C-alpha positions in Angstrom: 3.2 -10.3 -23.1 5.0 -11.1 -19.9 4.5 -10.4 -16.3 7.3 -10.4 -13.9 6.7 -9.2 -10.3 9.9 -9.1 -8.5 10.1 -9.1 -4.4 7.4 -6.2 -4.3 6.4 -4.6 -1.1 3.0 -3.2 0.0 1.7 -1.5 3.2 -1.6 -0.6 4.3 -1.0 2.2 6.4 1.6 -0.1 9.5 0.2 -3.2 8.1 2.8 -5.0 6.1 0.1 -6.1 3.1 2.8 -7.9 0.6 6.3 -9.0 1.9 8.7 -9.8 -0.9 6.2 -10.9 -3.5 7.8 -12.6 -6.8 6.0 -14.7 -9.5 6.1 -14.7 -13.4 2.8 -15.0 -15.5 4.1 -15.7 -19.5 2.2 -15.2 -22.4 -1.0 -17.8 -22.2 -0.5 -18.4 -19.1 -3.1 -18.3 -16.1 -2.0 -18.2 -12.6 -4.4 -18.4 -9.5 -3.6 -16.8 -6.1 -5.8 -18.0 -3.0 -5.7 -17.2 0.5 -8.0 -15.9 3.4 -9.7 -12.5 3.6 -6.9 -10.1 4.8 -4.3 -12.3 3.1 -3.0 -9.6 0.7 -4.4 -10.3 -2.5 -6.4 -7.2 -3.4 -3.3 -5.1 -2.1 -1.3 -6.9 -4.6 -3.7 -6.5 -7.8 -4.2 -2.8 -6.8 -0.7 -2.4 -6.8 0.0 -4.2 -10.2 -2.8 -2.0 -11.7 -1.0 1.5 -10.0 -4.0 1.8 -7.5 -2.1 2.0 -4.5 1.9 2.9 -4.0 4.0 -0.2 -4.2 6.7 0.7 -1.7 10.0 -1.4 -3.1 10.4 -3.9 -5.8 9.5 -4.0 -9.2 6.8 -4.8 -11.7 7.8 -5.5 -15.5 5.5 -6.0 -18.5 7.7 -7.4 -21.0 10.7 -5.3 -20.3 8.8 -2.0 -19.7 8.8 -1.5 -16.1 5.5 -0.3 -14.8 6.1 -0.2 -11.1 3.5 2.8 -9.7 2.6 4.0 -13.2 -0.8 5.8 -12.8 -3.6 3.4 -13.7 -5.0 4.5 -16.6 -1.2 4.6 -18.6 -1.0 0.6 -17.0 -4.7 0.0 -18.9 -3.6 1.6 -22.2 -0.6 -1.0 -22.0 -3.4 -3.3 -22.5 -4.3 -4.8 -18.7 -7.6 -5.2 -17.7 -8.8 -5.1 -14.1 -11.7 -6.3 -12.2 -12.0 -5.4 -8.4 -13.6 -6.9 -5.6 -16.0 -4.5 -4.8 -16.8 -3.9 -8.9 -16.7 0.0 -9.3 -19.2 0.6 -11.3 -21.1 3.8 -12.2 -24.5 2.8 -10.8 -26.2 6.1 -12.7 -25.0 3.9 -16.1 -26.5 1.5 -17.6 -25.3 -1.8 -17.8 -24.3 -1.5 -21.1 -22.8 1.9 -20.8 -20.0 0.7 -18.2 -19.7 -2.2 -20.4 -18.2 0.2 -23.1 -16.2 2.5 -20.7 -12.9 1.3 -21.4 -13.8 1.4 -25.1 -14.1 4.9 -24.7 -10.9 5.9 -22.7 -8.7 4.2 -24.8 -10.5 4.9 -28.1 -10.6 1.2 -28.7 -13.1 0.5 -31.9 -16.0 -1.7 -30.6 -16.0 -4.8 -32.6 -20.1 -5.9 -33.8 -19.3 -9.4 -32.2 -18.4 -8.3 -29.0 -21.5 -8.6 -26.9 -22.9 -11.6 -29.0 -19.9 -13.3 -27.2 -20.9 -12.2 -24.1 -24.8 -13.2 -24.8 -23.3 -16.5 -25.7 -21.8 -16.4 -22.6 -25.0 -15.3 -20.4 -27.9 -15.0 -22.4 -29.8 -12.6 -20.1 -27.4 -10.1 -20.0 -29.5 -8.7 -23.3 -32.3 -8.2 -20.9 -29.8 -6.3 -18.7 -28.3 -3.8 -21.1 -30.4 -1.1 -20.7 -30.6 -1.2 -16.5 -29.0 1.2 -14.6 -26.0 -0.7 -12.8 -27.4 0.6 -9.2 -30.4 -1.8 -9.3 -28.2 -4.9 -10.9 -28.2 -7.9 -8.2 -24.4 -8.5 -6.8 -24.0 -11.2 -9.2 -25.6 -9.2 -12.1 -22.8 -6.2 -11.2 -19.7 -8.9 -11.1 -20.4 -10.1 -14.5 -20.8 -6.1 -15.6 -17.3 -5.6 -14.0 -16.3 -8.8 -15.8 -17.6 -7.8 -19.4 -16.1 -4.1 -19.2 -12.5 -5.4 -18.2 -13.2 -7.9 -21.3 -14.3 -5.3 -23.8 -11.1 -3.7 -24.3 -9.8 -7.0 -25.4 -6.8 -7.2 -22.9 -3.5 -8.6 -23.1 -3.3 -8.8 -19.4 -6.2 -9.7 -17.1 -6.5 -9.0 -13.2 -9.5 -10.6 -11.6 -9.9 -10.0 -7.9 -12.1 -12.6 -6.0 -14.6 -12.4 -9.1 -16.2 -15.9 -8.8 -17.8 -15.9 -5.5 -21.1 -14.1 -6.6 -21.4 -15.9 -9.9 -23.4 -19.2 -10.2 -21.9 -22.2 -10.9 -22.9 -22.2 -14.7 -21.2 -18.8 -14.8 -17.8 -19.3 -13.1 -17.7 -22.3 -15.4 -18.6 -20.1 -18.7 -16.1 -17.5 -17.9 -13.4 -20.3 -17.3 -13.9 -21.5 -20.4 -13.7 -18.2 -22.1 -10.2 -17.1 -20.6 -9.1 -20.6 -21.6 -10.4 -20.0 -25.3 -8.7 -16.3 -24.3 -5.6 -17.8 -23.1 -5.0 -20.1 -26.1 -4.5 -16.6 -28.3 -1.6 -15.6 -25.8 -3.8 -13.6 -23.1 -2.4 -14.1 -19.4 -4.3 -13.8 -16.7 -3.9 -13.3 -12.8 -7.1 -14.3 -10.6 -7.4 -14.7 -6.4 -9.6 -16.2 -4.5 -10.5 -17.4 -1.1 -11.9 -20.3 -2.2 -9.3 -22.8 -4.4 -12.1 -24.9 -5.5 -12.4 -22.4 -7.7 -8.9 -22.3 -9.7 -8.0 -25.6 -9.7 -7.8 -25.2 -13.4 -5.4 -22.9 -13.3 -1.6 -23.1 -14.8 0.2 -22.2 -11.5 -1.5 -22.0 -8.2 0.3 -19.4 -5.2 -1.0 -19.3 -1.7 -0.6 -16.2 0.2 -0.8 -15.7 4.2 0.0 -12.9 5.8 1.2 -11.0 3.2 4.3 -14.0 2.2 3.6 -16.2 -0.9 4.5 -19.5 -2.0 3.8 -21.8 -4.8 1.2 -24.8 -4.7 0.6 -26.1 -7.7 2.3 -26.1 -11.5 0.5 -27.6 -14.2 
């Protein structure tokens, strides 16, 4: 799979949140986008996921244009998304939240999936039956990440997911992404803190909606 973003422009009201943003993410590649709060990171990922409209420009998965497709159609194409605000269902348990994409896409739950999650974070077993509304911020973010991973996405979009995690969890998630990258998965990660993304293949900076490349491995 390949993601291609061409001259994307997004407005939030009168604010030009993303200005002619272009980049490519190839199979087995992880891209990082850093920038301060309000720079356009969240707007960009929401636009790629179809959650807010892209006013002009194009987004392609392989040769298929997905610009402004509904989010559920983009998800069915193999795109996983972890929003900054997590968007969990508070009345559902952690395990139920994790399984939601599998139910929606009618994906068979792999027996070994939860053992992989437990290897990354052994204490997750203690949270499976806990309602997500009672989880800490870090536990909720972890649940949101596992929810996105549960359907084995080909492309993963993560919006400022490392900030609320303990260092050991950041390392474990990073190692997992690198392992999945070797199998062909691609990912786009955004963060305010560039120190969280020193390991990515390409690093971009976005400020006032404009993007520029700052590192290529």
